[in-house]
Structures are given as C-alpha cells and as structure tokens.
SEZA-344574 format. One record per residue (C-alpha): x, y, z; residue number from 1. Coordinates in pm, 1 decimal. Layout:
BEGIN
> u v w seq
> X Y Z NUM
...
! end
This chain:
BEGIN
> u v w seq
> 0.0 0.0 0.0 1
> 179.8 304.8 -123.0 2
> 224.7 546.8 -406.7 3
> 412.2 504.9 -732.4 4
> 540.1 832.5 -870.1 5
> 767.5 919.3 -1160.5 6
> 1058.7 971.7 -921.1 7
> 1020.6 636.1 -743.4 8
> 995.2 285.5 -886.4 9
> 806.8 88.5 -619.3 10
> 827.6 -240.1 -810.0 11
> 1209.4 -222.1 -839.5 12
> 1236.3 -134.2 -469.8 13
> 1020.7 -431.3 -365.2 14
> 1214.9 -668.8 -592.8 15
> 1543.7 -554.6 -437.1 16
> 1414.5 -595.8 -80.0 17
> 1268.7 -939.2 -160.3 18
> 1597.6 -1052.2 -319.1 19
> 1796.8 -938.3 -15.1 20
> 1577.3 -1137.8 224.4 21
> 1713.4 -1462.3 73.8 22
> 2059.9 -1374.8 209.0 23
> 1962.4 -1258.7 557.8 24
> 1938.6 -1445.0 885.8 25
> 1596.8 -1576.1 987.7 26
> 1588.4 -1310.5 1259.1 27
> 1639.3 -1034.0 1002.5 28
> 1379.6 -1179.3 765.9 29
> 1109.8 -1151.8 1031.2 30
> 965.3 -809.0 967.2 31
> 683.6 -851.7 1217.9 32
> 313.4 -808.0 1180.5 33
> 129.8 -545.9 985.6 34
> -2.5 -309.2 1247.7 35
> -213.4 -88.3 1023.3 36
> -238.5 54.5 675.6 37
> -12.3 353.2 620.3 38
> -188.3 688.6 637.1 39
> -185.7 917.2 336.2 40
> 64.5 1143.7 516.4 41
> 301.5 850.6 572.3 42
> 262.9 737.4 212.7 43
> 351.8 1084.3 87.9 44
> 672.4 1072.6 296.1 45
> 799.0 753.1 126.4 46
> 975.4 921.4 -167.9 47
> 1157.1 1150.0 79.1 48
> 1262.9 845.5 282.9 49
> 1404.8 677.6 -27.1 50
> 1591.3 995.4 -124.1 51
> 1738.7 1002.2 227.4 52
> 1845.7 639.3 187.2 53
> 2021.5 727.7 -138.0 54
> 2202.6 1017.7 31.6 55
> 2304.4 794.6 325.2 56
> 2425.5 528.9 81.1 57
> 2650.1 777.2 -100.3 58
> 2777.8 927.6 226.5 59
> 2854.4 586.8 374.7 60
> 3025.9 468.9 58.2 61
> 3234.6 786.2 42.6 62
> 3339.0 765.4 408.5 63
> 3404.8 391.2 408.6 64
> 3597.3 364.6 85.6 65
> 3757.8 703.8 28.7 66
> 3803.1 848.2 379.1 67
> 3876.1 538.7 590.0 68
> 3984.2 308.1 304.0 69
> 3787.8 15.7 445.0 70
> 3794.9 -304.3 236.6 71
> 3420.1 -326.6 190.6 72
> 3136.0 -279.7 -54.3 73
> 2822.8 -97.0 58.7 74
> 2534.8 -298.1 -87.0 75
> 2223.6 -125.6 43.4 76
> 2092.5 112.8 309.6 77
> 1761.1 99.1 492.5 78
> 1638.0 396.1 695.1 79
> 1363.2 314.4 943.5 80
> 1050.0 515.8 886.8 81
> 1076.3 679.8 1229.9 82
> 1435.5 792.6 1145.5 83
> 1581.1 629.1 1459.2 84
> 1781.7 349.1 1296.5 85
> 1989.1 309.8 979.8 86
> 2080.7 -40.3 864.6 87
> 2377.4 -57.8 628.6 88
> 2416.7 -381.7 434.3 89
> 2774.0 -445.3 326.6 90
> 3009.6 -713.1 204.4 91
> 3376.0 -756.6 287.8 92
> 3626.1 -1041.0 261.2 93
> 3778.6 -949.9 600.4 94
> 3665.5 -835.5 942.9 95
> 3638.8 -456.4 970.7 96
> 3664.9 -211.6 1260.2 97
> 3369.3 22.6 1201.0 98
> 3403.8 241.9 1507.8 99
> 3519.7 560.2 1332.6 100
> 3279.9 513.2 1041.5 101
> 2983.5 459.2 1276.2 102
> 3078.4 767.5 1481.5 103
> 3086.0 983.1 1168.3 104
> 2757.1 843.1 1039.2 105
> 2591.4 895.0 1377.5 106
> 2713.6 1254.5 1398.0 107
> 2576.5 1319.4 1048.3 108
> 2236.4 1149.9 1077.0 109
> 2167.0 1133.1 1454.2 110
> 2035.3 778.0 1426.7 111
> 2147.6 440.0 1555.1 112
> 2374.2 273.8 1297.5 113
> 2344.9 -99.3 1239.0 114
> 2605.5 -266.3 1015.8 115
> 2479.5 -592.9 863.7 116
> 2707.6 -816.0 659.3 117
> 2563.7 -1003.8 362.9 118
> 2751.7 -1212.4 113.3 119
> 2723.2 -1014.4 -209.0 120
> 2913.0 -1280.2 -400.3 121
> 2622.3 -1517.0 -343.8 122
> 2382.6 -1249.7 -464.2 123
> 2549.7 -1046.0 -741.8 124
> 2214.3 -912.0 -864.6 125
> 2155.1 -730.5 -533.7 126
> 2299.3 -386.7 -582.8 127
> 2174.5 -53.5 -462.1 128
> 1993.4 154.3 -719.2 129
> 1754.0 445.5 -706.5 130
! end
C-alpha cells in the first residue's frame, strides 16, 4: 500500500528488498506483523525516505571507501520510517573495525547505525539503485 510516482519505482524497490531477504538471517527476515495501513501522510513521505536512503548510501560509501579506506562494498541502506535506525548492508572479505565510520555516520544522521554483513558474491544481482 503506497504510491508510485515518476521519481520512485516501487516495483524495483520491492524486488530488491525481496531478493535481499534470501541472504539474511531468519531473525532479520522476520519483519513482524502489519499493524495498520499507512496513512496518506506517511505514504507521501515515502519518496523522501528513499531519497534520504540514497544520500546515506553515497555518504557511507564515500566515508568507508575514500576516507577510511575500508575493504568493503556498501550494498544497500535501509532507513527506518521513524528515522531512529539506519541499517547498512555491506560485504567484505575481512573483518572490519567500524568504530570511526559509525561515529561519523551517527554525527551526520543522529540515528542508531546498524552494520549488517551479507555475502554479495552469493547475490550479485543485489545492488543498490535508485
């Protein structure tokens, strides 16, 4: 239940989210119950939320790869609707110390940052796109 506008491709977004679920833990796949249908005000805020996710994706990618030179690939970003939590899906062949990156992201977006590793090599078709 939402709105499809020229600036947002709802079908592509849903396909990407559905594809990512195949590579997540069972705990992460459980999205909970539907509490209610989104109000028209909430539905109108969706394109803004997706634009924010795109901005966060670019910021995270820039900080991780260019500033801190972390050996990782940012795959996707999910911003909770209430703007309290940002989940960053990434892939890396090695373990990474995210402390500085998370501090910078928190100071920029004032939201809890959750780093979630997925294996992009198992899912090469899952790439972030607007």
